[in-house]
C-alpha positions as CSV (number, residue, x, y, z in Angstrom):
1,X,0.0,0.0,0.2
2,X,1.0,3.6,-0.9
3,X,0.6,6.0,2.0
4,X,0.3,10.1,0.3
5,X,0.0,12.7,3.1
6,X,-1.8,15.1,0.9
7,X,-3.8,15.0,-1.8
8,X,-1.3,17.2,-3.6
9,X,1.0,14.3,-3.3
10,X,-1.2,12.0,-5.2
11,X,-0.8,11.1,-8.8
12,X,-4.3,11.0,-10.6
13,X,-4.8,7.6,-11.7
14,X,-6.9,6.7,-15.1
15,X,-9.3,4.3,-13.4
16,X,-9.5,4.9,-9.3
17,X,-12.5,3.2,-7.5
18,X,-12.4,5.7,-4.6
19,X,-13.8,6.0,-1.0
20,X,-14.0,8.3,1.3
21,X,-14.5,9.3,5.7
22,X,-12.6,8.7,9.0
23,X,-12.3,4.9,9.4
24,X,-12.2,4.9,13.2
25,X,-11.7,1.4,14.3
26,X,-12.0,0.1,10.6
27,X,-15.0,-1.8,12.2
28,X,-16.9,-4.8,9.9
29,X,-19.2,-2.0,8.4
30,X,-16.2,0.1,7.2
31,X,-14.5,-3.4,5.7
32,X,-17.8,-4.0,4.1
33,X,-17.1,-1.0,2.2
34,X,-13.6,-1.8,1.7
35,X,-14.4,-5.2,0.5
36,X,-16.7,-3.7,-2.2
37,X,-14.4,-1.5,-3.0
38,X,-11.6,-3.8,-3.9
39,X,-14.2,-6.0,-5.4
40,X,-14.9,-3.5,-8.0
41,X,-11.3,-2.6,-8.7
42,X,-10.7,-6.0,-9.6
43,X,-13.6,-6.7,-12.3
44,X,-12.7,-3.0,-13.5
45,X,-8.7,-3.7,-13.8
46,X,-8.8,-0.3,-11.4
47,X,-7.0,0.8,-8.6
48,X,-8.4,1.6,-4.7
49,X,-8.1,4.6,-3.9
50,X,-9.1,5.6,0.0
51,X,-8.9,9.5,1.0
52,X,-9.5,10.1,4.6
53,X,-8.3,13.3,7.0
54,X,-6.2,13.8,10.1
55,X,-6.9,15.4,12.2
56,X,-10.3,13.9,12.7
57,X,-12.6,16.6,11.4
58,X,-14.5,17.1,14.8
59,X,-11.1,17.8,16.4
60,X,-11.0,20.8,14.1
61,X,-14.8,22.0,14.2
62,X,-15.5,21.4,17.7
63,X,-11.5,21.1,19.6
64,X,-13.7,21.7,23.1
65,X,-15.5,17.9,22.8
66,X,-12.3,16.4,23.9
67,X,-12.8,13.7,20.9
68,X,-10.8,10.1,21.8
69,X,-10.5,7.9,18.7
70,X,-10.3,4.1,18.4
71,X,-7.5,4.3,16.2
72,X,-4.3,6.3,16.2
73,X,-3.2,7.3,12.8
74,X,-0.2,4.6,12.8
75,X,-2.6,2.0,13.7
76,X,-5.4,3.1,11.1
77,X,-2.8,2.9,8.4
78,X,-1.5,-1.1,9.7
79,X,-5.1,-2.2,9.1
80,X,-6.1,-0.5,6.1
81,X,-3.2,-1.9,4.2
82,X,-4.3,-5.7,5.9
83,X,-7.2,-4.5,4.4
84,X,-6.4,-5.1,0.8
85,X,-6.0,-0.9,0.1
86,X,-3.9,0.1,-2.7
87,X,-3.4,3.8,-2.3
88,X,-4.1,5.6,1.2
89,X,-4.1,9.5,0.9
90,X,-4.0,11.2,4.7
91,X,-5.1,14.6,4.1
92,X,-4.6,17.4,6.3
93,X,-8.0,18.8,7.9
94,X,-8.0,22.2,8.5
95,X,-10.9,24.8,8.5
96,X,-10.0,26.0,5.3
97,X,-10.8,23.0,3.7
98,X,-14.2,22.4,5.8
99,X,-15.4,25.1,4.0
100,X,-14.7,23.7,0.3
101,X,-18.6,23.0,-1.4
102,X,-19.7,19.9,-2.1
103,X,-19.4,20.8,-6.1
104,X,-15.7,21.5,-5.5
105,X,-15.1,18.3,-3.6
106,X,-16.3,16.4,-6.0
107,X,-15.2,18.3,-9.2
108,X,-12.1,19.8,-7.9
109,X,-11.0,16.5,-5.5
110,X,-12.7,13.3,-7.0
111,X,-12.4,14.1,-10.2
112,X,-9.4,16.1,-11.3
113,X,-7.4,15.6,-8.8
114,X,-7.9,11.3,-8.0
115,X,-9.4,10.5,-11.2
116,X,-12.4,8.7,-9.5
117,X,-14.3,6.7,-12.4
118,X,-16.3,4.8,-9.3
119,X,-17.2,6.2,-6.0
120,X,-18.0,3.5,-3.2
121,X,-19.7,5.3,0.0
122,X,-21.4,4.2,3.2
123,X,-25.2,4.4,3.9
124,X,-25.7,7.9,4.9
125,X,-22.2,9.8,4.1
126,X,-22.1,13.6,3.8
127,X,-19.4,15.4,2.9
128,X,-18.6,19.2,1.5
129,X,-19.3,22.5,4.0
130,X,-21.6,22.1,6.7
131,X,-22.2,18.3,5.3
132,X,-24.3,19.9,2.6
133,X,-23.3,17.1,0.4
134,X,-25.4,14.0,0.1
135,X,-25.7,10.7,-2.2
136,X,-28.6,12.2,-4.1
137,X,-26.1,15.2,-4.8
138,X,-23.1,12.4,-6.0
139,X,-26.3,10.8,-8.3
140,X,-26.4,14.3,-9.8
141,X,-22.9,14.9,-10.2
142,X,-21.9,11.4,-11.2
143,X,-23.1,12.0,-14.7
144,X,-21.8,15.2,-15.2
145,X,-18.4,14.0,-14.4
146,X,-18.2,10.9,-15.6
147,X,-18.0,8.6,-12.8
148,X,-20.9,6.2,-10.9
149,X,-22.0,6.0,-7.1
150,X,-22.8,3.1,-5.3
151,X,-23.7,3.4,-1.9
152,X,-23.5,0.7,0.6
153,X,-26.8,0.1,3.0
154,X,-26.1,0.1,6.9
155,X,-24.6,-2.7,8.4
156,X,-26.8,-4.3,11.0
157,X,-25.9,-6.9,13.5
158,X,-28.8,-7.5,16.0
159,X,-30.3,-4.8,14.4
160,X,-28.4,-2.5,15.8
161,X,-26.3,-0.2,13.2
162,X,-22.7,-0.5,13.3
163,X,-20.9,2.9,14.1
164,X,-17.4,4.1,15.9
165,X,-19.4,6.1,18.6
166,X,-21.0,3.0,19.7
167,X,-17.5,1.0,19.6
168,X,-16.5,3.8,22.0
169,X,-19.3,3.9,24.1
170,X,-19.2,0.2,24.7
171,X,-15.3,0.9,25.5
172,X,-15.7,3.7,27.8
173,X,-18.2,1.6,29.4
174,X,-16.2,-1.8,29.6
175,X,-18.1,-4.2,27.3
176,X,-15.2,-5.5,25.9
177,X,-17.0,-8.0,24.1
178,X,-19.7,-5.6,22.1
179,X,-16.7,-3.7,20.9
180,X,-14.4,-6.9,20.0
181,X,-18.2,-7.7,17.9
182,X,-18.8,-4.5,16.2
183,X,-14.5,-4.1,15.7
184,X,-14.1,-7.8,14.3
185,X,-11.1,-7.7,16.2
186,X,-9.9,-7.5,19.8
187,X,-9.5,-3.6,20.9
188,X,-5.9,-2.8,20.7
189,X,-3.5,-0.1,23.0
190,X,0.3,0.0,21.5
191,X,2.4,2.2,23.8
192,X,6.2,2.4,24.7
193,X,7.1,0.7,27.7
194,X,8.4,3.3,30.5
195,X,9.8,3.0,33.7
196,X,7.1,3.0,37.1
197,X,7.3,2.7,40.7
198,X,8.1,-1.2,40.5
199,X,5.5,-1.9,43.2
200,X,3.9,-4.4,40.8
201,X,7.5,-6.3,41.1
202,X,7.4,-6.2,45.2
203,X,4.0,-7.6,45.3
204,X,5.5,-10.8,43.2
205,X,3.9,-9.5,39.6
206,X,6.0,-7.5,37.8
207,X,4.4,-5.0,35.1
208,X,5.2,-3.4,31.9
209,X,3.8,0.5,32.3
210,X,2.7,1.3,29.1
211,X,2.6,5.2,27.9
212,X,0.3,5.9,25.3
213,X,1.9,8.7,22.9
214,X,-1.1,9.9,21.4
215,X,-3.3,12.1,23.9
216,X,-6.3,11.2,21.3
217,X,-6.4,7.6,21.7
218,X,-9.4,6.0,23.7
219,X,-8.3,4.3,26.7
220,X,-11.3,2.1,28.0
221,X,-13.2,1.9,31.4
222,X,-10.7,1.3,34.8
223,X,-10.5,-2.3,35.5
224,X,-8.4,-5.5,35.2
225,X,-8.4,-7.2,31.7
226,X,-7.5,-10.4,30.4
227,X,-4.7,-9.6,27.7
228,X,-2.8,-10.6,24.9
229,X,0.4,-8.9,24.5
230,X,2.3,-9.0,21.0
231,X,6.2,-7.9,21.1
232,X,9.6,-9.2,19.3
233,X,7.0,-10.9,17.0
234,X,5.9,-13.2,20.0
235,X,2.2,-13.3,21.6
236,X,2.3,-13.4,25.3
237,X,-0.8,-13.9,27.7
238,X,-1.2,-11.3,29.8
239,X,-3.4,-9.1,32.6
240,X,-3.5,-5.5,32.3
241,X,-4.7,-3.0,34.9
242,X,-6.2,0.7,33.7
243,X,-6.8,3.0,36.7
244,X,-5.0,5.2,40.0
245,X,-4.1,2.0,41.4
246,X,-6.1,3.3,44.8
247,X,-4.2,0.4,47.0
248,X,-0.8,1.7,47.1
249,X,-0.5,5.0,45.3
250,X,-1.4,8.7,46.4
251,X,-1.1,10.0,43.2
252,X,-5.2,9.6,42.2
253,X,-4.7,11.7,39.5
254,X,-2.0,9.9,37.3
255,X,-3.6,7.4,35.2
256,X,-1.6,3.9,35.0
257,X,-1.5,1.5,32.7
258,X,-0.1,-1.6,33.8
259,X,0.8,-4.9,32.3
260,X,1.6,-8.0,33.9
261,X,2.9,-10.6,30.9
262,X,2.9,-14.3,32.4
263,X,6.5,-16.6,31.7
264,X,8.4,-13.5,30.6
265,X,11.3,-11.7,32.6
266,X,12.9,-9.3,29.9
267,X,13.8,-5.8,30.3
268,X,12.0,-3.6,27.7
269,X,12.0,-0.5,28.7
270,X,11.7,2.1,25.8
271,X,10.4,-0.8,23.9
272,X,6.8,-0.8,22.3
273,X,4.0,-3.4,22.9
274,X,0.5,-3.9,21.7
275,X,-1.8,-5.3,24.3
276,X,-5.1,-6.9,23.0
277,X,-7.9,-6.3,25.3
278,X,-10.1,-9.6,25.5
279,X,-12.0,-9.3,28.7
280,X,-12.5,-6.8,31.5
281,X,-12.5,-9.1,34.8
282,X,-13.5,-6.8,37.4
283,X,-13.8,-2.8,38.6
284,X,-10.5,-1.3,39.6
285,X,-11.0,-1.5,43.7
286,X,-9.2,-0.2,46.8
287,X,-7.6,-3.0,49.0
288,X,-6.6,-2.4,53.0
289,X,-3.5,-4.1,52.9
290,X,-1.2,-5.2,50.7
291,X,-1.6,-8.9,52.0
292,X,-5.3,-8.9,50.8
293,X,-4.5,-6.8,47.4
294,X,-1.5,-9.6,46.2
295,X,-4.5,-12.4,46.9
296,X,-6.9,-10.0,44.7
297,X,-4.1,-10.0,41.8
298,X,-3.3,-13.8,42.6
299,X,-7.2,-14.2,42.0
300,X,-7.2,-12.3,38.7
301,X,-4.2,-14.0,37.4
302,X,-6.0,-17.3,38.2
303,X,-9.1,-16.0,36.3
304,X,-6.8,-14.7,33.3
305,X,-5.5,-17.8,32.8
306,X,-8.5,-19.5,32.8
307,X,-9.9,-17.2,29.8
308,X,-7.3,-17.2,28.1
309,X,-6.6,-20.8,27.7
């Protein structure tokens, strides 16, 4: 997959099958669009082009919204490459760009700069200034500018529309199973291992303290999780705690993400690991003594091993 940081760096294609959107999470609804995009391109000896934006439009147009995203831009690139997209354009979204009319977006960008011959979009897709553009507009513009339009119907799972917003809400409430169902894969956190207070080691459960580099990455509900840990081409079982460590820390305002990797003793400070969340097993809880905390962690470990087995 070729990645372009801006529309101007992309060379117009003779036959481009295009889709556009934020694609946060690259969930099963998104993948239905992507699969159709690839299918159409293969039938027509064309190339697949995905135009996305960063920062997320809501971050620019409503900076006070404190929007959290399911993917960092690097995670999204990897997921779209895995999906089979040939050309990915990540265009900087600005207030100036947001003022482009729907006609200008179609004529100047989709047609003149990308070479769109067919546009595949999701249900209820809007674009252009004030989201004025719609499927009906595209059906009008298509014959005028020589491209076809196909709209993918709303993806349904048990009568519930899949959306990035619903996945975010599920994660924030600790409903990992629903999020995983909609994503079509585990939700993951990728970060750098940093040195902590080594209190877990004192308790007999050494942990890797994870620093998430991107402030906009969504952190799920506080609590203890059964996880898989990917590092250096290997996959390990583990358990993770997200929260403020109320039993052993006075720093109540400092969120920590700690991963106890089973059967692993390497020093990996400064290394990058990926953690896949499989199940949330309990809330974060304050224990009155270290003995009670140690016993709780031991019980958590046994439960996690059963879940991951």
